[in-house]
C-alpha positions as CSV (number, residue, x, y, z in Angstrom):
1,M,73.9,152.6,-173.4
2,N,75.9,155.7,-175.1
3,L,78.9,156.4,-174.0
4,A,78.8,160.5,-174.1
5,S,82.3,161.3,-173.3
6,T,85.8,160.5,-170.8
7,Q,87.7,162.4,-169.2
8,F,91.3,162.5,-166.5
9,S,90.5,164.5,-163.4
10,V,94.3,166.0,-162.5
11,E,92.9,166.4,-159.5
12,K,91.9,163.4,-158.1
13,L,93.7,161.1,-160.6
14,M,90.3,159.7,-161.3
15,F,89.2,158.9,-165.4
16,E,85.9,159.9,-165.7
17,I,83.0,158.2,-167.8
18,Y,79.8,160.0,-168.3
19,V,76.4,157.8,-169.7
20,S,74.2,159.5,-171.3
21,G,70.6,159.9,-170.2
22,C,68.5,161.2,-167.7
23,R,65.0,161.3,-168.3
24,E,62.5,160.0,-165.7
25,H,64.1,162.9,-162.6
26,P,66.2,165.9,-164.3
27,C,67.5,168.2,-162.1
28,K,66.7,171.4,-162.1
29,G,69.9,173.3,-162.5
30,C,71.7,170.7,-163.6
31,Y,74.9,171.1,-164.4
32,S,74.8,168.5,-167.4
33,T,71.5,169.3,-169.1
34,E,73.3,167.8,-172.0
35,L,73.8,164.6,-170.5
36,W,70.0,164.5,-170.8
37,D,69.6,163.2,-173.6
38,E,69.5,159.0,-174.5
39,N,71.2,159.6,-177.4
40,V,74.1,162.0,-177.0
41,G,77.4,160.1,-177.8
42,L,78.0,157.1,-179.1
43,E,76.7,153.0,-178.2
44,L,78.8,151.2,-175.9
45,T,79.5,147.9,-178.5
46,D,82.7,146.2,-178.4
47,E,84.6,148.3,-181.0
48,E,84.1,151.5,-178.3
49,Y,85.1,148.9,-175.6
50,K,88.5,148.6,-177.4
51,K,88.5,152.0,-177.8
52,L,87.8,152.9,-174.4
53,K,90.7,150.4,-173.0
54,I,93.4,151.9,-174.8
55,N,92.4,155.0,-173.9
56,I,92.5,153.6,-170.5
57,K,95.6,152.1,-170.8
58,S,97.5,155.1,-172.3
59,K,97.0,156.3,-168.4
60,M,97.2,153.6,-166.0
61,G,100.1,155.0,-164.4
62,I,98.6,158.3,-163.1
63,I,94.8,156.4,-163.2
64,E,94.1,156.1,-159.2
65,N,90.1,155.6,-159.3
66,F,87.3,155.4,-162.4
67,M,84.0,157.3,-161.3
68,I,80.4,156.1,-163.9
69,C,78.5,159.0,-164.4
70,G,76.0,160.6,-166.4
71,G,73.2,161.7,-167.2
72,E,72.1,158.7,-165.1
73,P,74.1,155.2,-165.5
74,L,71.1,153.6,-163.6
75,E,68.7,154.2,-165.7
76,K,70.4,152.4,-168.1
77,P,69.3,148.3,-168.4
78,K,71.2,146.6,-165.1
79,E,73.3,144.3,-167.7
80,D,74.7,147.1,-169.7
81,V,75.3,149.1,-166.2
82,L,77.4,145.9,-164.9
83,K,79.1,145.4,-168.2
84,L,80.9,148.3,-168.1
85,I,82.0,147.8,-164.0
86,K,82.7,144.8,-165.0
87,F,84.9,145.8,-168.3
88,L,86.6,148.8,-165.5
89,K,87.6,145.7,-163.3
90,Q,90.1,144.1,-165.2
91,F,92.1,147.2,-164.4
92,K,92.1,146.6,-160.7
93,L,91.7,149.6,-159.1
94,P,88.3,151.6,-157.5
95,I,85.0,152.2,-159.0
96,W,83.2,155.1,-157.8
97,L,79.0,155.5,-158.6
98,F,77.5,158.7,-158.7
99,T,73.8,158.7,-158.5
100,R,70.5,160.7,-158.3
101,F,69.3,157.4,-156.6
102,E,69.3,156.2,-152.6
103,L,71.8,153.6,-151.5
104,K,68.3,151.0,-150.3
105,D,67.7,151.6,-154.2
106,I,70.4,150.0,-156.2
107,D,71.1,147.2,-157.7
108,K,72.5,144.2,-154.9
109,E,74.0,143.2,-157.8
110,I,75.8,146.7,-159.4
111,L,76.6,147.5,-155.0
112,D,78.5,144.4,-155.1
113,E,81.4,145.8,-157.7
114,V,82.0,148.7,-156.9
115,E,83.4,150.5,-153.6
116,Y,82.2,154.3,-153.7
117,V,78.6,155.6,-154.2
118,K,77.3,159.2,-154.4
119,C,74.0,159.3,-154.1
120,G,71.5,162.1,-154.4
121,M,70.0,164.5,-156.4
122,Y,71.1,167.2,-157.4
123,I,69.3,170.1,-155.4
124,E,69.1,173.7,-156.3
125,G,69.7,176.4,-153.7
126,K,71.5,173.6,-151.5
127,P,75.2,174.6,-150.6
128,S,78.5,172.2,-152.2
129,I,80.3,170.3,-150.1
130,V,83.1,168.4,-150.2
131,E,83.3,164.8,-149.3
132,Q,86.2,162.3,-149.1
133,G,87.7,164.6,-151.3
134,I,85.1,165.5,-153.9
135,T,82.5,168.4,-154.0
136,L,79.7,167.3,-154.2
137,A,77.2,169.9,-156.4
138,S,74.1,169.9,-153.1
139,S,74.8,169.1,-149.1
140,N,72.1,166.4,-149.3
141,Q,74.0,164.5,-151.5
142,T,76.3,161.4,-149.6
143,I,79.0,159.7,-150.9
144,Y,79.1,155.9,-149.2
145,V,82.4,154.3,-149.1
146,K,82.4,150.0,-148.6
147,R,83.9,148.5,-145.7
148,K,86.7,145.4,-146.7
149,E,85.6,144.0,-143.8
150,D,81.8,143.2,-144.7
151,N,80.8,145.3,-148.1
152,K,78.8,147.0,-146.7
153,F,78.5,150.5,-147.4
154,I,79.1,153.5,-144.8
155,V,79.2,157.0,-144.3
156,R,82.5,158.2,-143.7
């Protein structure tokens, strides 16, 4: 899995991690077509994880959440996605996963490790909406939140 870029969102206090590659169903009108190519960025090797850890630690006083998006994270091997998520778990902050897949199609092992999931393809022409303080690019997209009492995802 390649790490295309990271950025810190001051507005959301979120550390955003962009992985490259979206080959199966790239959305017409996508705002990040440069991330469709699997080869963008650097392979997440042990050395890149060390650099990522330093980057995150330098912002730990202001980060409140992590977001994994792309490209399409769930087109990557499950083991690679879980490795990234488990790496982020060490910082004990909520993890958001942004995907075009529907909740029912996401591997349970991955869902067990994240607190929020944004599901649904971008559909050009649909209006954007705001959910959970996040602007979704098209109104068919949904953010699911994991309930602490039973680890089930719900729409809030």
